[in-house]
C-alpha positions in Angstrom: -1.1 -9.1 -23.8 -4.2 -8.1 -21.4 -4.7 -4.1 -20.4 -5.2 -2.8 -16.8 -6.8 -0.1 -15.4 -5.8 2.2 -12.3 -7.4 5.1 -11.1 -5.1 8.0 -9.3 -5.9 11.6 -8.3 -4.5 13.9 -11.0 -1.7 15.2 -8.8 -0.5 12.1 -8.1 -0.2 10.9 -11.7 1.3 13.7 -12.4 4.4 13.5 -10.3 4.7 9.7 -11.2 4.7 10.6 -15.0 7.5 13.4 -14.3 8.9 10.4 -12.4 8.9 8.1 -15.5 10.3 11.1 -17.6 13.0 11.7 -15.6 14.4 8.0 -15.6 13.8 7.4 -19.0 10.6 4.8 -19.1 6.9 4.7 -19.8 4.6 4.9 -17.2 3.4 1.0 -18.2 7.1 0.0 -17.9 7.8 0.9 -14.9 4.2 -0.9 -13.5 5.1 -4.1 -15.6 8.6 -4.1 -13.9 7.0 -3.4 -10.6 3.9 -6.1 -11.3 6.7 -8.4 -12.7 8.6 -7.9 -9.2 5.8 -9.0 -7.6 5.0 -12.2 -9.0 8.9 -13.2 -9.2 9.6 -12.3 -5.6 5.8 -13.3 -3.9 5.9 -10.3 -1.9 5.3 -6.4 -2.2 9.1 -5.3 -3.2 9.5 -2.2 -0.5 8.6 -1.8 2.6 5.0 -0.5 3.4 4.8 1.4 6.8 1.8 3.5 8.4 2.1 6.9 9.4 3.5 7.8 12.5 -0.2 9.2 13.6 -1.0 7.4 16.5 -4.3 5.6 16.4 -7.2 6.4 19.0 -6.2 3.9 21.5 -2.5 5.1 21.2 -3.7 8.5 22.0 -5.9 7.5 25.1 -2.7 5.2 26.2 -0.2 8.4 25.9 -3.0 10.7 27.9 -3.3 8.1 30.5 0.8 7.7 30.8 0.7 11.8 31.3 -1.6 12.0 33.5 0.1 9.3 35.8 3.2 11.1 35.3 2.0 14.3 36.9 0.0 12.8 39.7 2.3 12.7 42.9 0.1 10.4 44.6 1.0 7.5 41.9 3.5 5.1 42.6 7.2 5.4 41.6 9.7 2.5 41.4 13.3 1.8 41.6 12.8 -2.0 41.9 11.2 -3.5 38.4 10.8 -6.6 41.1 8.5 -4.6 43.3 6.3 -2.8 40.3 5.6 -6.3 39.0 4.8 -7.4 42.6 2.2 -4.2 42.9 1.3 -5.1 38.9 -0.1 -8.6 40.2 -2.3 -7.6 43.1 
């Protein structure tokens, strides 16, 4: 057997401890189940997704799209072939 030390902010620790109490397992047992699942499946056993907050590049692209959409001089298309031809120029 070996020991591991993890660092958590107090609020997260308290919420985790309440969860463990609710399901009737110790924090150590829950973490052990998680680690054994990672090792057995050779992956993190749940989906990790980023936040829905766009990064700076995406924000800039969104602003450019808004600007183009409001510009009466921007071309509009009903024919995708023509749009691609214009983009290739």
